[in-house]
Residue, then its C-alpha position, 0 to 999 in steps of 0.5 A: m521515538s517521536g512522531g516526527a520520526g514516523a512522519a519522516r519515515w512515511l515521507s521517504i516511502h511516499d517519495d519512492l511511491l511517487r517516483g514509481l508512479a511517475h515512471a509508470f505514468s510516463n511509460r503509458v504516455a509514451t505508449v499512447a504517443a507511439i500509437a497515435a503516431l501510427f495513425d494515418s488521417s487519410r484512412l480509418p485507424d486499425e481496430r487493434l490500435l484503437s483497442g490499444l489506446r483504450t487499454d492504455a487510457d484505462r491504465l492511465n485512469g488507474l494510475l491517476e486514481q493511485l496518485r490521488q491516494l498519495p496525499r495525506r489530509d489531516d481533515a479527511d473523513l473517517e469512513p467505514l470500510m472492509p480491511g480487505d479492500s484496503v489491503g488490495a488497494a495497498l498491494a496495487l500501490f506497493e507494486h510501484h515501489p522500487e523495492s517491490r521487485d520480485v516480492r511475492c505477496t500472499v493474503v490470508a483473511a479470516d471469514d469473520v473480519p469486521p469493518v473498521r472506521v478509518d481514513p482510507a488513504s491513511l490505511q493504504h499508506a500504513l499498509c505500504v509501510a508494513l509491506v516495505s518493512a516485511g519485504r526488507v526483512g525477507a530479503g535479509d540484505g536491506r532490499a526487498t528482492r526475491a522475498g515473500v510477504r504474507v498479509a494476515l487479517s484476523t480479529e481479536g476482541d474489539l480489534v482488527r489485526i493485520a499482520v504483515s510479515t515475511d512468508g517462509s523466512t526465518g530471518e529477522g529485521q533490524p529492531e531500530a528499522l522495524a520500530l521506525d516503521a511501526e512508529a510511522i504506522s501509528w502516526l498515520l493511523a492516529r486519528s483512526g485509533g490505530r497502532g503499529y507494532a514492530q515484530s521480528s519479521g515485520c509489523l502488526i497493525e491494529l484498528p478498533t472494529l467499526q462497532a467498537s469505534r462507535r462506543p462512547r469513550 
């Protein structure tokens, strides 16, 4: 399978995430506009309205930060980071995907998972691909509805492994779709030495540990 197919798969998920974030951003702006319309310039504003504005301003800042994570840069620096931090950021981004509705996500991490050296945005993108993939397997009908997804972090030798799979489901995904998702993950993580692998219930992501990535090749 060509790298172009993997890139196209990511762009499809990217567009879905962008639409979801735009919808969330629009909702927050509408809320701020509604609160602002309640202000009477002749009186001091109600403290509850001010509190609501502060809350929505914080949410808008959060959405803007997630929007900044969507563009992919081939010249982005590779940085040391803890894989669990990227999982948390990816789960927050995945919430805006239209197929994330009713998907329950569980994260299980071994105590000794070491840092990796990776482009943070690319790892978040790869994790989003894996989350969408596993959710669809759990749904069984091509949509990630009422599905459970399990994210398990572990270490095997010089590799950090992130297995994203259905949680408690015996269903299996379509091999062609899973292979395409794995190709997208490999394309996204190529600069970091990472790989994606299709499994019957989702995708496996492997990345060299930070220590292994620093060894001469």
